C-alpha positions in Angstrom: -27.8 -48.9 28.3 -25.7 -46.3 26.4 -27.2 -43.2 25.1 -26.7 -44.0 21.2 -28.8 -47.0 21.5 -31.6 -45.1 23.3 -34.9 -44.2 21.8 -35.3 -40.6 21.2 -38.1 -40.6 24.0 -35.8 -42.1 26.4 -33.0 -39.7 25.7 -35.5 -36.7 26.3 -36.6 -38.2 29.6 -32.9 -38.7 30.5 -32.3 -35.0 29.6 -35.4 -33.9 31.5 -34.4 -35.8 34.6 -30.8 -34.5 34.8 -32.0 -30.8 34.2 -34.8 -31.4 37.0 -32.2 -32.8 39.5 -29.6 -29.9 38.7 -32.2 -27.3 39.2 -33.3 -28.8 42.4 -29.9 -28.6 43.9 -29.9 -25.0 43.5 -32.4 -23.2 46.0 -33.4 -20.4 43.8 -35.6 -18.6 46.1 -32.9 -18.4 48.7 -30.5 -17.0 46.2 -32.9 -14.3 45.5 -33.5 -13.2 48.8 -31.9 -10.0 49.8 -29.0 -10.3 52.0 -29.2 -14.1 51.8 -25.5 -14.7 52.3 -25.2 -12.1 55.1 -24.4 -13.6 58.6 -27.2 -13.7 61.2 -26.4 -13.6 65.0 -28.0 -12.9 68.3 -26.3 -10.2 70.5 -26.6 -8.2 73.8 -28.8 -11.0 75.2 -30.1 -10.1 78.8 -32.6 -11.9 81.1 -34.7 -10.2 83.9 -37.5 -11.5 86.3 -40.5 -9.5 87.0 -42.7 -11.3 89.0 -44.1 -14.5 87.3 -42.4 -13.5 84.2 -39.0 -13.8 82.7 -38.0 -11.2 80.0 -35.5 -12.4 77.5 -34.3 -9.5 75.5 -31.9 -9.8 72.5 -30.4 -7.9 69.4 -31.1 -9.4 66.0 -28.1 -8.7 63.9 -29.5 -9.3 60.5 -30.2 -7.9 57.0 -32.9 -5.4 57.2 -36.2 -6.8 55.7 -35.7 -10.5 56.1 -37.8 -13.0 57.9 -36.1 -15.3 60.2 -37.3 -18.3 62.6 -36.1 -17.6 66.4 -36.1 -20.5 68.7 -35.5 -20.5 72.7 -34.0 -23.3 74.8 -33.3 -23.2 78.6 -30.0 -24.8 79.4 -27.9 -25.4 82.4 -24.1 -24.9 82.6 -23.7 -27.9 85.1 -25.5 -30.3 83.2 -25.2 -30.4 79.3 -27.9 -32.7 78.8 -30.6 -30.4 80.1 -32.3 -28.6 77.5 -35.9 -27.5 78.1 -38.1 -25.7 75.4 -40.3 -23.4 77.2 -44.0 -23.1 76.4 -46.3 -20.1 77.4 -43.8 -17.7 75.5 -44.9 -14.7 73.7 -43.2 -11.9 71.8 -40.4 -12.0 69.3 -39.9 -15.8 68.9 -41.1 -18.0 66.1 -41.1 -15.9 62.6 -39.5 -12.7 63.5 -38.8 -9.6 61.1 -35.4 -8.5 61.3 -36.2 -4.6 61.8 -34.9 -3.0 65.1 -33.1 -4.1 68.0 -34.0 -5.2 71.7 -36.4 -7.9 70.7 -38.2 -9.2 73.7 -39.6 -12.7 74.8 -41.9 -13.1 77.5 -41.9 -16.4 79.3 -44.5 -17.1 82.0 -42.2 -19.6 83.8 -44.3 -20.4 86.7 -46.9 -22.0 84.6 -43.9 -24.5 83.6 -42.2 -24.7 87.0 -44.6 -23.6 89.7 -42.1 -24.1 92.4 -39.8 -22.1 90.5 -36.2 -23.1 89.4 -33.4 -23.7 92.0 -29.9 -22.8 91.2 -28.2 -20.1 89.5 -26.6 -21.9 86.4 -29.5 -21.5 84.0 -29.2 -19.7 80.9 -31.1 -19.4 77.6 -30.1 -20.3 74.3 -31.4 -18.2 71.3 -31.0 -19.8 67.8 -31.8 -17.7 64.7 -32.3 -19.5 61.3 -33.9 -18.6 57.6 -37.2 -20.2 57.1 -36.9 -23.0 54.8 -38.2 -22.9 51.2 -39.9 -25.1 48.9 -38.3 -28.6 49.2 -37.2 -28.7 45.5 -34.8 -31.4 46.1 -37.3 -33.9 47.5 -39.7 -33.0 44.6 -37.0 -33.7 41.8 -35.9 -36.8 43.5 -39.5 -38.1 43.6 -40.1 -37.0 40.0 -36.9 -38.9 39.1 -37.9 -42.0 40.8 -41.5 -42.1 39.0 -39.8 -41.2 35.7 -37.3 -44.0 36.1 -39.8 -46.4 37.0 -41.9 -45.3 33.7 -38.7 -45.5 31.7 -38.0 -49.0 33.1 -41.6 -50.3 32.4 -41.8 -48.8 28.9 -38.3 -50.0 27.8 -38.9 -53.8 28.9 -39.3 -56.4 26.2 -42.4 -58.4 25.9 -42.2 -61.9 26.9 -44.8 -63.2 24.4 -42.4 -62.8 21.3 -40.9 -66.2 22.1 -37.2 -66.8 23.4 -36.2 -66.9 26.9 -38.3 -65.6 29.6 -36.9 -62.6 31.6 -34.6 -63.6 34.3 -33.7 -66.9 32.5 -30.6 -67.8 30.5 -30.7 -70.6 27.8 -27.8 -73.0 27.9 -25.9 -73.8 24.8 -26.2 -77.4 23.4 -23.4 -79.9 24.0 -20.9 -80.2 21.3 -21.4 -82.8 18.7 -19.4 -86.3 18.9 
């Protein structure tokens, strides 16, 4: 179906869907955040054990005033497949404001490993991400699918007006002899 043979309401619907799809591709809230394009990294990471608690400190090198999601994983140098996400953690983990340095995470590791950890090749991997915004792309794609279904239903021809049924083809009559 080409645009010049469409009904005006079909053209308006197509224009709306195109604009909605393009708007969904641009994460407007992310662009409006201060320092949205500034790099974010973890620096000066340090670990010390005090009794039954592992204290993991780090600096969050990020723009002031932003909120970030910090995650923690326990890894092993000699076993790349080993990745443990600790529970029983408190402090500067999860959603964190990017103000100040020397962030601190407290992990009560003996609650997870009652016999302790043997070996000296353990390390912590700290990742920092920006919190996700509203999923505009999925809303737009869902809206486009619904609107496309409505357009397909409304533009279909009625089968009660005679002629061939939808999905069938009439064969021509044989030539005269």
